[in-house]
C-alpha angles and dihedrals in degrees: 000000000000127000113227111220106216107148130028118191115210117187115202137186090185090250120131094251091053087062091059086070092046094051091049092047087051091055091050091047091053092054097041106030091238122156119238121227111198110201130188118194103193109208121224126172119250106264117246124192127200087212127069106281090228092064097045107139117247093241090062093057090044089052090052091050088051092052092050092049091051091048089050092049092050091047093048090051090052090046092051091051090049091060088072092062109132094232090059097056111134096005128118106250129181121187131200140164140190138184111237143158092220115052102183092048091053091049092051095043092049091048090053090047095056092035094236119194095214140359114228115196136179112221134195085221125154096077101294094164095186094060107036100137099092091037095055090044090055088051091052093046089051090051099051108024119102088194119083112268122210111198118197111194095172139044104279120245121225118273100035118239126357100167124034125187111208102199112196151139087233093231124153092278092056089064087056096052101037096080087064089052089048090054092051088050090047090059092069102016092250124176115239127221116202104212131188119185123210122201129180093253095046099040124169134171117267089228092053092046096050091049088052094049093042093051088050093047093049091050089061101040100282099248095127138109108241124207141177115199131185123212141143095255131022094233092052090047094052093046094043094049091046092051090049094054091038093238117182095199135039118199120197141158129233136191090216127225096309100043116125091232133010122249088234130358121325112303093355097149092047090044090056093046087055095048108032129100087186123083114258133206113204119193119190106232093205085080090063102044115124 
C-alpha cells in the first residue's frame, strides 16, 4: 500500500520559522508531484462591546468588516509575494487566507476542506519564549488534527530526511500508521529506527520488548534498525536517542485531545513539539483504530 501525496497544507504567519515548513513542503512536492496550499489564518480578538450587542450601531459593524477586509488585503499581498520564493519554482501553489479568532481551528478546517494529505508547519519550538505564537499553534494543530502533521522547528537541510526514528509502543494502531511513515521515508530513501522507550513507571522486560519490535519489523519487511532505550521520561528518551543516532525526523503517534488514553505519557506529542530541535511527524492514531 502506498499513500499518494496529492495535497500539502502549509500554514504561515509570514515569520521566518514558518518558511521552514514551506521549504520542506516544497522538497516533498518536488519528489511526489503534490500541490502546495499555503494558508494564512489572520488572528483577531473576539469583539466585545460594553453596550448590549442587540443595540450596536451599524457603523460599528461596518467598521469591523472594514478592518477584516484590510487584514485580508494585506495577507493576500504577502501571499502573492511568497509565491516568488525560490524553493517553490516550478511547483503548483495555491494561496488562501481568512480572518479568524481561532487560528488552529481554521488551519484544521481548511485542511479538511481541501482534503490535504499532510499539514507541514514551521515552529518556533525549542522554548523560544519571545515568539511562542506559531509554536503554540503547532501544538494545538497536533492535538486536534486527524491529518498527519509534520512540524519543522529548524531551517531544513537539503535532501529531506535520511534517518527517521519511529518511537512507538508497537501496539495494533502502530501497524496502521506505519505505512505512512514508510512512505515519508521512501521519498528520500531514509533509514528507519524502530524505538521503544522504557521508563521506571512503565517498565517491561527486554526479552518481551525485543519480541514485540522484531514481530513488527518482520511484518513490514524487516529492514530496520531496532532499539530499546531507558530514560526517566518518554519524551527525554525519544529526544536523547534521536540526538545520539543523529536522526533528522522523529515519527510518533498520538490519540489527540479526546483519546481515552495517550499513546505515551500525558501530552507527550505536544511536549516533544515544544522541546525538539529535530523535525517531528505526528500521526493521529484514531484514524487507524479498528
